[in-house]
TORBADO-21791 format. One record per residue (C-alpha): x, y, z; residue number from 0. Coordinates in Angstrom, 1 decimal, always signed. Example, Ala and Ser with C-alpha at 12.3 -4.5 7.8 and 13.67 -1.06 7.14 Angstrom:
<r><xx>+12.3</xx><yy>-4.5</yy><zz>+7.8</zz><k>0</k></r>
<r><xx>+13.7</xx><yy>-1.1</yy><zz>+7.1</zz><k>1</k></r>
# end
This chain:
<r><xx>-22.8</xx><yy>+40.8</yy><zz>-8.9</zz><k>0</k></r>
<r><xx>-20.8</xx><yy>+42.2</yy><zz>-6.0</zz><k>1</k></r>
<r><xx>-22.6</xx><yy>+39.9</yy><zz>-3.6</zz><k>2</k></r>
<r><xx>-21.8</xx><yy>+36.9</yy><zz>-5.8</zz><k>3</k></r>
<r><xx>-18.1</xx><yy>+37.9</yy><zz>-5.8</zz><k>4</k></r>
<r><xx>-18.0</xx><yy>+38.1</yy><zz>-2.0</zz><k>5</k></r>
<r><xx>-19.7</xx><yy>+34.7</yy><zz>-1.6</zz><k>6</k></r>
<r><xx>-17.3</xx><yy>+33.2</yy><zz>-4.2</zz><k>7</k></r>
<r><xx>-14.3</xx><yy>+34.6</yy><zz>-2.3</zz><k>8</k></r>
<r><xx>-15.6</xx><yy>+33.2</yy><zz>+1.0</zz><k>9</k></r>
<r><xx>-16.2</xx><yy>+29.8</yy><zz>-0.5</zz><k>10</k></r>
<r><xx>-12.7</xx><yy>+29.8</yy><zz>-2.1</zz><k>11</k></r>
<r><xx>-11.0</xx><yy>+30.9</yy><zz>+1.2</zz><k>12</k></r>
<r><xx>-12.9</xx><yy>+28.2</yy><zz>+3.1</zz><k>13</k></r>
<r><xx>-11.8</xx><yy>+25.5</yy><zz>+0.6</zz><k>14</k></r>
<r><xx>-8.2</xx><yy>+26.6</yy><zz>+0.8</zz><k>15</k></r>
<r><xx>-8.3</xx><yy>+26.6</yy><zz>+4.7</zz><k>16</k></r>
<r><xx>-9.8</xx><yy>+23.1</yy><zz>+4.8</zz><k>17</k></r>
<r><xx>-7.6</xx><yy>+21.6</yy><zz>+2.1</zz><k>18</k></r>
<r><xx>-4.6</xx><yy>+22.7</yy><zz>+4.1</zz><k>19</k></r>
<r><xx>-5.9</xx><yy>+21.0</yy><zz>+7.3</zz><k>20</k></r>
<r><xx>-4.7</xx><yy>+17.6</yy><zz>+6.2</zz><k>21</k></r>
<r><xx>-1.5</xx><yy>+16.5</yy><zz>+7.7</zz><k>22</k></r>
<r><xx>-1.3</xx><yy>+13.1</yy><zz>+6.1</zz><k>23</k></r>
<r><xx>-0.5</xx><yy>+12.4</yy><zz>+2.4</zz><k>24</k></r>
<r><xx>-3.4</xx><yy>+10.0</yy><zz>+1.9</zz><k>25</k></r>
<r><xx>-5.9</xx><yy>+11.9</yy><zz>+4.1</zz><k>26</k></r>
<r><xx>-8.2</xx><yy>+12.8</yy><zz>+5.4</zz><k>27</k></r>
<r><xx>-8.1</xx><yy>+16.5</yy><zz>+4.5</zz><k>28</k></r>
<r><xx>-10.3</xx><yy>+17.4</yy><zz>+7.4</zz><k>29</k></r>
<r><xx>-11.7</xx><yy>+15.5</yy><zz>+10.5</zz><k>30</k></r>
<r><xx>-13.7</xx><yy>+16.5</yy><zz>+13.5</zz><k>31</k></r>
<r><xx>-12.0</xx><yy>+13.9</yy><zz>+15.5</zz><k>32</k></r>
<r><xx>-8.6</xx><yy>+14.6</yy><zz>+17.0</zz><k>33</k></r>
<r><xx>-5.6</xx><yy>+12.6</yy><zz>+15.8</zz><k>34</k></r>
<r><xx>-5.4</xx><yy>+10.9</yy><zz>+19.3</zz><k>35</k></r>
<r><xx>-9.1</xx><yy>+9.9</yy><zz>+19.1</zz><k>36</k></r>
<r><xx>-8.6</xx><yy>+8.4</yy><zz>+15.6</zz><k>37</k></r>
<r><xx>-5.4</xx><yy>+6.5</yy><zz>+16.5</zz><k>38</k></r>
<r><xx>-6.7</xx><yy>+4.9</yy><zz>+19.8</zz><k>39</k></r>
<r><xx>-8.4</xx><yy>+1.6</yy><zz>+19.5</zz><k>40</k></r>
<r><xx>-7.8</xx><yy>-2.0</yy><zz>+18.3</zz><k>41</k></r>
<r><xx>-6.1</xx><yy>-2.3</yy><zz>+14.9</zz><k>42</k></r>
<r><xx>-5.6</xx><yy>-5.3</yy><zz>+12.7</zz><k>43</k></r>
<r><xx>-3.0</xx><yy>-5.6</yy><zz>+9.9</zz><k>44</k></r>
<r><xx>-4.9</xx><yy>-5.7</yy><zz>+6.6</zz><k>45</k></r>
<r><xx>-2.2</xx><yy>-5.2</yy><zz>+4.0</zz><k>46</k></r>
<r><xx>+1.6</xx><yy>-4.8</yy><zz>+3.8</zz><k>47</k></r>
<r><xx>+3.7</xx><yy>-3.8</yy><zz>+0.8</zz><k>48</k></r>
<r><xx>+7.4</xx><yy>-3.9</yy><zz>+0.6</zz><k>49</k></r>
<r><xx>+8.9</xx><yy>-1.7</yy><zz>-2.2</zz><k>50</k></r>
<r><xx>+5.4</xx><yy>-1.6</yy><zz>-3.8</zz><k>51</k></r>
<r><xx>+4.9</xx><yy>-5.4</yy><zz>-3.8</zz><k>52</k></r>
<r><xx>+1.9</xx><yy>-6.6</yy><zz>-1.8</zz><k>53</k></r>
<r><xx>+2.9</xx><yy>-9.3</yy><zz>+0.7</zz><k>54</k></r>
<r><xx>+1.0</xx><yy>-12.5</yy><zz>+1.3</zz><k>55</k></r>
<r><xx>-0.4</xx><yy>-12.3</yy><zz>+4.9</zz><k>56</k></r>
<r><xx>-2.1</xx><yy>-15.7</yy><zz>+4.8</zz><k>57</k></r>
<r><xx>-1.9</xx><yy>-17.4</yy><zz>+8.2</zz><k>58</k></r>
<r><xx>-0.6</xx><yy>-14.2</yy><zz>+9.8</zz><k>59</k></r>
<r><xx>-2.5</xx><yy>-12.0</yy><zz>+12.3</zz><k>60</k></r>
<r><xx>-1.2</xx><yy>-8.9</yy><zz>+13.9</zz><k>61</k></r>
<r><xx>-3.3</xx><yy>-6.9</yy><zz>+16.3</zz><k>62</k></r>
<r><xx>-2.2</xx><yy>-3.6</yy><zz>+18.0</zz><k>63</k></r>
<r><xx>-4.2</xx><yy>-2.0</yy><zz>+20.8</zz><k>64</k></r>
<r><xx>-3.5</xx><yy>+1.7</yy><zz>+21.4</zz><k>65</k></r>
<r><xx>-5.0</xx><yy>+3.2</yy><zz>+24.6</zz><k>66</k></r>
<r><xx>-5.6</xx><yy>+6.9</yy><zz>+25.2</zz><k>67</k></r>
<r><xx>-3.0</xx><yy>+7.1</yy><zz>+27.9</zz><k>68</k></r>
<r><xx>-0.1</xx><yy>+6.1</yy><zz>+25.6</zz><k>69</k></r>
<r><xx>+0.0</xx><yy>+2.5</yy><zz>+26.6</zz><k>70</k></r>
<r><xx>-1.0</xx><yy>-0.6</yy><zz>+24.6</zz><k>71</k></r>
<r><xx>-0.2</xx><yy>-4.0</yy><zz>+23.4</zz><k>72</k></r>
<r><xx>+0.8</xx><yy>-5.8</yy><zz>+20.3</zz><k>73</k></r>
<r><xx>+0.1</xx><yy>-9.5</yy><zz>+19.4</zz><k>74</k></r>
<r><xx>+1.4</xx><yy>-11.2</yy><zz>+16.3</zz><k>75</k></r>
<r><xx>+1.0</xx><yy>-14.8</yy><zz>+15.2</zz><k>76</k></r>
<r><xx>+2.3</xx><yy>-16.7</yy><zz>+12.2</zz><k>77</k></r>
<r><xx>+2.7</xx><yy>-20.4</yy><zz>+11.5</zz><k>78</k></r>
<r><xx>+2.0</xx><yy>-21.5</yy><zz>+15.1</zz><k>79</k></r>
<r><xx>+4.3</xx><yy>-19.0</yy><zz>+16.6</zz><k>80</k></r>
<r><xx>+2.9</xx><yy>-16.2</yy><zz>+18.7</zz><k>81</k></r>
<r><xx>+4.4</xx><yy>-13.0</yy><zz>+20.1</zz><k>82</k></r>
<r><xx>+2.9</xx><yy>-10.5</yy><zz>+22.5</zz><k>83</k></r>
<r><xx>+4.3</xx><yy>-7.4</yy><zz>+24.1</zz><k>84</k></r>
<r><xx>+3.3</xx><yy>-4.3</yy><zz>+26.0</zz><k>85</k></r>
<r><xx>+4.0</xx><yy>-1.1</yy><zz>+24.2</zz><k>86</k></r>
<r><xx>+4.1</xx><yy>+2.6</yy><zz>+24.8</zz><k>87</k></r>
<r><xx>+3.2</xx><yy>+5.0</yy><zz>+22.0</zz><k>88</k></r>
<r><xx>+3.1</xx><yy>+8.8</yy><zz>+21.3</zz><k>89</k></r>
<r><xx>+3.0</xx><yy>+11.2</yy><zz>+18.4</zz><k>90</k></r>
<r><xx>+6.1</xx><yy>+13.2</yy><zz>+17.5</zz><k>91</k></r>
<r><xx>+5.9</xx><yy>+17.0</yy><zz>+17.9</zz><k>92</k></r>
<r><xx>+4.4</xx><yy>+17.4</yy><zz>+14.4</zz><k>93</k></r>
<r><xx>+1.9</xx><yy>+14.5</yy><zz>+14.9</zz><k>94</k></r>
<r><xx>+3.0</xx><yy>+13.2</yy><zz>+11.5</zz><k>95</k></r>
<r><xx>+4.9</xx><yy>+10.2</yy><zz>+12.9</zz><k>96</k></r>
<r><xx>+3.9</xx><yy>+7.6</yy><zz>+15.5</zz><k>97</k></r>
<r><xx>+6.6</xx><yy>+6.7</yy><zz>+18.0</zz><k>98</k></r>
<r><xx>+6.5</xx><yy>+3.3</yy><zz>+19.7</zz><k>99</k></r>
<r><xx>+8.6</xx><yy>+1.1</yy><zz>+22.0</zz><k>100</k></r>
<r><xx>+8.1</xx><yy>-2.4</yy><zz>+23.3</zz><k>101</k></r>
<r><xx>+8.7</xx><yy>-3.8</yy><zz>+26.7</zz><k>102</k></r>
<r><xx>+10.9</xx><yy>-6.9</yy><zz>+27.0</zz><k>103</k></r>
<r><xx>+9.6</xx><yy>-9.0</yy><zz>+29.9</zz><k>104</k></r>
<r><xx>+12.7</xx><yy>-11.1</yy><zz>+29.9</zz><k>105</k></r>
<r><xx>+15.2</xx><yy>-8.2</yy><zz>+30.4</zz><k>106</k></r>
<r><xx>+12.5</xx><yy>-6.1</yy><zz>+32.1</zz><k>107</k></r>
<r><xx>+13.6</xx><yy>-3.1</yy><zz>+29.9</zz><k>108</k></r>
<r><xx>+12.0</xx><yy>-0.9</yy><zz>+27.3</zz><k>109</k></r>
<r><xx>+13.3</xx><yy>-0.9</yy><zz>+23.7</zz><k>110</k></r>
<r><xx>+14.5</xx><yy>+2.3</yy><zz>+22.1</zz><k>111</k></r>
<r><xx>+11.7</xx><yy>+4.4</yy><zz>+20.5</zz><k>112</k></r>
<r><xx>+11.1</xx><yy>+3.7</yy><zz>+16.8</zz><k>113</k></r>
<r><xx>+9.3</xx><yy>+6.1</yy><zz>+14.6</zz><k>114</k></r>
<r><xx>+6.9</xx><yy>+5.4</yy><zz>+11.6</zz><k>115</k></r>
<r><xx>+5.5</xx><yy>+8.0</yy><zz>+9.2</zz><k>116</k></r>
<r><xx>+1.6</xx><yy>+8.1</yy><zz>+9.2</zz><k>117</k></r>
<r><xx>+0.3</xx><yy>+8.6</yy><zz>+5.6</zz><k>118</k></r>
<r><xx>-3.4</xx><yy>+8.1</yy><zz>+6.3</zz><k>119</k></r>
<r><xx>-5.3</xx><yy>+8.3</yy><zz>+9.6</zz><k>120</k></r>
<r><xx>-9.1</xx><yy>+8.0</yy><zz>+9.7</zz><k>121</k></r>
<r><xx>-11.3</xx><yy>+6.5</yy><zz>+12.4</zz><k>122</k></r>
<r><xx>-11.3</xx><yy>+3.2</yy><zz>+10.6</zz><k>123</k></r>
<r><xx>-8.0</xx><yy>+3.1</yy><zz>+8.7</zz><k>124</k></r>
<r><xx>-4.3</xx><yy>+3.8</yy><zz>+9.5</zz><k>125</k></r>
<r><xx>-1.6</xx><yy>+3.6</yy><zz>+6.9</zz><k>126</k></r>
<r><xx>+2.1</xx><yy>+3.9</yy><zz>+7.9</zz><k>127</k></r>
<r><xx>+5.3</xx><yy>+4.0</yy><zz>+5.9</zz><k>128</k></r>
<r><xx>+8.7</xx><yy>+3.0</yy><zz>+7.1</zz><k>129</k></r>
<r><xx>+12.0</xx><yy>+3.4</yy><zz>+5.2</zz><k>130</k></r>
<r><xx>+15.1</xx><yy>+1.5</yy><zz>+6.2</zz><k>131</k></r>
<r><xx>+18.4</xx><yy>+1.8</yy><zz>+4.5</zz><k>132</k></r>
<r><xx>+21.1</xx><yy>-0.9</yy><zz>+4.8</zz><k>133</k></r>
<r><xx>+24.2</xx><yy>+0.0</yy><zz>+2.9</zz><k>134</k></r>
<r><xx>+23.0</xx><yy>+1.6</yy><zz>-0.3</zz><k>135</k></r>
<r><xx>+19.7</xx><yy>-0.2</yy><zz>-0.4</zz><k>136</k></r>
<r><xx>+16.5</xx><yy>+1.5</yy><zz>+0.9</zz><k>137</k></r>
<r><xx>+13.5</xx><yy>-0.7</yy><zz>+1.6</zz><k>138</k></r>
<r><xx>+10.1</xx><yy>+1.0</yy><zz>+1.9</zz><k>139</k></r>
<r><xx>+7.4</xx><yy>-0.8</yy><zz>+3.9</zz><k>140</k></r>
<r><xx>+3.8</xx><yy>+0.4</yy><zz>+3.9</zz><k>141</k></r>
<r><xx>+1.5</xx><yy>-1.1</yy><zz>+6.5</zz><k>142</k></r>
<r><xx>-2.3</xx><yy>-0.7</yy><zz>+6.3</zz><k>143</k></r>
<r><xx>-4.4</xx><yy>-1.4</yy><zz>+9.3</zz><k>144</k></r>
<r><xx>-8.1</xx><yy>-1.4</yy><zz>+10.0</zz><k>145</k></r>
<r><xx>-9.9</xx><yy>-0.7</yy><zz>+13.2</zz><k>146</k></r>
<r><xx>-12.0</xx><yy>-3.4</yy><zz>+14.8</zz><k>147</k></r>
# end
């Protein structure tokens, strides 16, 4: 019986340790891949919600490439209009937020850093949440991307 109690204690402690490993609200709770290894790659916008309402993305494509060295690119097209820009990216100190900035080729300047909260980061899915308050109204946008 004492042996069973020791094994049960070890299993419970292990479960508590691994359940606390998850940094993101939607998971994963544990991953053998580093956050940087999971975030790098080519991502395509698969779903967007604004204040909980799913947006119609028909005719719209958005692709983001994140390289290991903190550089990348973003391409978006909608209704015959296309936009492309070089980007730089990094995690914040907690690795809970992704910071990005874009390069404006016309002005030859980098934009200010913007920060988006990561709510799920697996090797094939990345969900991000952004809140913007204008006056007294806060708009919450959730972006879901899949890796190519």
